[in-house]
C-alpha positions in Angstrom: 0.1 57.9 -46.7 1.7 56.8 -43.6 5.3 55.4 -43.5 3.9 52.2 -42.1 1.5 51.8 -45.0 4.2 52.6 -47.5 6.5 50.0 -45.9 3.8 47.3 -45.9 2.8 47.9 -49.6 6.5 48.0 -50.6 7.1 44.7 -49.0 3.8 43.1 -50.2 4.4 44.2 -53.7 8.1 43.3 -53.6 9.2 46.9 -54.0 6.8 47.6 -56.9 6.7 44.2 -58.8 3.1 43.9 -57.8 2.3 47.1 -59.6 3.4 45.8 -63.0 0.4 45.7 -65.3 1.5 42.4 -66.7 2.2 39.1 -64.9 3.2 40.5 -61.5 2.8 37.2 -59.8 5.1 35.5 -62.4 7.6 38.3 -62.1 7.7 37.8 -58.3 8.3 34.0 -59.0 11.2 34.9 -61.4 12.7 36.9 -58.6 12.3 34.0 -56.1 13.9 31.7 -58.7 16.8 34.0 -59.1 17.3 34.1 -55.4 17.2 30.3 -55.4 19.9 30.2 -58.0 22.1 32.7 -56.2 22.0 31.3 -52.7 23.9 28.1 -52.7 23.6 27.2 -49.0 20.6 25.2 -48.2 20.6 26.5 -44.7 20.6 30.1 -45.8 18.0 29.5 -48.4 15.7 27.6 -45.9 16.2 30.5 -43.5 15.2 33.0 -46.1 12.3 31.0 -47.1 10.9 30.8 -43.5 11.5 34.5 -43.0 9.7 35.2 -46.3 6.6 33.1 -45.4 6.4 34.7 -41.9 6.6 38.2 -43.4 4.0 37.3 -46.0 1.6 36.2 -43.3 2.4 39.3 -41.2 1.8 41.9 -44.0 -0.6 40.4 -46.6 -3.7 41.0 -44.6 -2.6 44.5 -43.7 -1.9 45.2 -47.3 -5.3 44.0 -48.3 -6.9 46.5 -45.8 -4.8 49.3 -47.1 -5.6 48.5 -50.7 -9.3 47.8 -49.8 -9.2 44.8 -52.1 -9.4 41.0 -51.3 -6.2 39.2 -52.5 -5.1 42.2 -54.6 -2.9 41.4 -57.6 -0.5 44.0 -56.2 0.3 41.7 -53.3 2.9 39.3 -54.7 4.9 38.3 -51.6 2.6 35.2 -51.4 3.7 34.0 -54.9 7.3 34.9 -54.1 7.2 32.8 -50.8 5.4 30.0 -52.5 8.1 29.7 -55.2 10.8 29.7 -52.5 8.9 26.8 -50.7 8.7 25.0 -54.0 12.5 25.0 -54.3 13.3 23.8 -50.8 15.9 21.0 -50.9 15.5 20.6 -54.7 18.4 19.8 -57.0 19.7 22.8 -58.9 19.5 21.2 -62.3 17.7 22.7 -65.3 15.1 20.0 -65.4 14.1 20.5 -61.7 14.3 24.3 -62.0 12.1 24.6 -65.0 9.6 21.9 -63.8 9.5 23.5 -60.3 8.7 26.9 -61.8 5.9 25.8 -64.1 4.5 23.2 -61.5 4.1 25.9 -58.9 2.5 28.4 -61.3 0.1 25.8 -62.6 -0.9 24.4 -59.1 -1.3 28.0 -57.9 -3.7 28.7 -60.8 -5.9 25.6 -60.5 -6.2 25.6 -56.8 -6.3 21.9 -55.8 -8.1 21.4 -52.5 -7.6 22.5 -49.8 -6.1 25.6 -51.6 -9.5 26.5 -53.1 -11.0 26.7 -49.6 -8.0 28.4 -48.0 -8.2 31.3 -50.6 -11.6 32.1 -49.2 -10.3 32.7 -45.7 -10.0 36.4 -44.7 -6.7 38.3 -44.5 -3.3 36.8 -44.7 -4.6 33.2 -44.3 -6.5 33.5 -47.5 -3.8 35.5 -49.4 -0.9 33.2 -48.4 -2.5 29.9 -47.6 -3.4 28.9 -51.1 0.1 29.6 -52.4 1.7 27.6 -49.6 -0.6 24.6 -50.5 0.4 24.9 -54.1 4.1 25.1 -53.1 3.9 22.1 -50.8 2.3 20.1 -53.6 4.9 21.2 -56.1 7.7 20.4 -53.7 6.3 17.0 -52.9 6.0 16.1 -56.5 9.6 17.3 -57.2 10.9 15.4 -54.1 9.0 12.2 -55.3 10.6 12.5 -58.8 14.0 13.1 -57.1 13.5 9.9 -55.1 12.4 7.9 -58.1 15.4 9.0 -60.0 17.7 7.9 -57.2 16.0 4.5 -57.2 16.7 4.3 -61.0 13.1 3.7 -62.1 
């Protein structure tokens, strides 16, 4: 296998997490959550999230071609990036962290429109697009709860 392919698959699988026989997507989300908890700076976390999303779009379609499998379970950088987006500008409290984790995983599984349609797109748009929609929905819900708590409802 060429060095380029090894590099793409290493990144797309988050250095092997995608090859786990059990819950590879959830494991990648746990890694993203750990990074969220470790990086205290919103600016640094935002920058890392953007870089992750760009990288996910750049390599997911290539990884699909190498693996010869549409939206392979071995490709988990999309779940990882989605979890990072979920936690953008979210309070670091146990309630928000736990809610955010399960909210993203649930929304990613049930594919609320337009995520269901995006998943059908070829290449990276299909692999990453549905996860980003789920992440944006999860973040929007968490931001709404955050706002309502500030208004003391």
